[in-house]
N, C-alpha and C positions, 0 to 999 in steps of 0.2 A: 447470646446470639446463636441462632440455630444453624444447622448445616446448610440449609437452603439460603440463608442470608450470606453465609460465607461464599457459597457458589455464585450467587448473584453478584456479590461484591467483586470477586475475581473475574467473572465474565465481563462485568462493566468496565473494570480497569483495563483488561486486555483490549476491549473494543476501543476505549478511549486512546490507549497507546497506539493502536493500529491507525486510528483516525489521525492522531497527531503526526505520525510518520508520513501520512499522505499529505497533510497540510504542509509539512516540511518540504516535500517535493513541489507542491504548488507555489510555495513562497521562495523557491530557489532563485527565481528571477526578480524577486522583490515585489511582485504584483500578482494578485489573484484575478484572472480574467472572468468575465461573465460565464463562459463555458465551464471553467474550473469551479466557479462558485456553484453553478447548477449541479455539477457532478458531486461536489462536497455535500450539498444539501441532500441529494439522493442517497449518498453513501452514509451520511449521518443517520438518516431514517432507517436504512438497512441495518446499521450497527446499533440502533436504539440509543443514539446520542441525543440527550435532551437539548432544547434550545439554549438553556443556561450553560450546560457543559460545552456545547458547540462554540458559544461566544468565548468562554474561558480558554478553550483549547486554541482557538484562533489567536488569542492574546498571548498565550505562553506555551506554544507547541513545542518549544525546545526543552522544556522541563520534563517531558514524557520520554520514557525509555522505550526502546524497541524490544518487545517481548517476542522471541522467536516461537512460532508454533511448533508443537512436538511432532506432528505428522507431516510427511512430505506433501500430501494433497493440500493441507492447510497452508503450507508455505507457498505452493503454486497459486492458490487462490489469492493470497495476499500479494504475491508478485504480479498477478494479473491486475488487481486493483491499482497497484502502484504504477505499473506500466501504462495503464489507461490514464492515470492522472498526469503522468509525464507527457503523454501524447495528446492531452486534452486540447491544448492550444495549437497543435500541429506544428510546433516549432521545437525541434530538439537541439539543444545546445550541449556543449561539453559539460557545462555545469550541471544541467539537469540529468544527463546520463551518468555523470560521476556520482551524484547524490543517489540515484537509483541503484548504482552498483554498491555503494556503501550500505544502503538500506537492505539490499539483497544479502550481503554478507551478514548483516545484523539479523536477518531472518533465518540464517543457517546455511546459506549456499556457500560452497567452497570458494576460497579466494583464488584457487587455481583455475576455475572455469567460470567465475562470475561474469567476466566480460562477455564470454560467448553466450551464456544463459540470458543476460540482459539484452544483448543484441538480438537474439532470437525472439525474446519476449516482445521487444519493441516492433520488430518486423511483423509478428503475428497480430499485435494490436493494430498496427497500421493497415493490415489486410482485413481488419474487421471481424476476426474470428471470435466466437463466443467462448465462454469459460471452459466448457467441456472439450472443445477442439484445442484450445490453448493448452490445457493440461495434457492431453494426449500427445500433442506435438512436442512439448518440452520433455515428456517422459520418453518419447521415441528417440530423441537426440542423444540420450544417455545409453542407448542399447547398441 
């Protein structure tokens, strides 16, 4: 196996784990709505998830671990994706917010401020900010 194969394998695995974490949020209420499904399809394409892997992840999303990104910017990007998934059906329940908080801790956010970070993330997504503004706003709250 070449170095390139190892890189591709690790990249693919991280993307699948990230996608499975988002599916976990979508399934928090037991149903994937049409809006959530459309978001999942777009995200799967962005993450280079094959149709076969997509179906398998939907079937056994709980078997994938949450791999925290090593950079803060990558964590913010994943938080943005997760917050958008939670807010996709415009119904925020305690269960969905709680799952997002647990996933955020799994991504490497501090347990001491995860509630505040998730609350801010959801407000920004509700306001319709793009990824760049989302990242800037979250970074600014820590200054």
